[in-house]
C-alpha angles and dihedrals in degrees: 000000000000110000103178118076116214120240091247093053091043091054092048091049092051091052094047092046090053091055093046092048092049091056102033104026097128094049105029113115103163145349120224119203111210138197129313092354086075100034109058103325136294116317126212098241 
């Protein structure tokens, strides 16, 4: 399992989290990162 998150992915996650928080702030409890989106980018399968 890859533990370190690259700078590029970290920046993307921060931007996405900001949008999610802006729209769901009062009800958001957690964010779950899943699959290839976290480990090396989205894959076409």
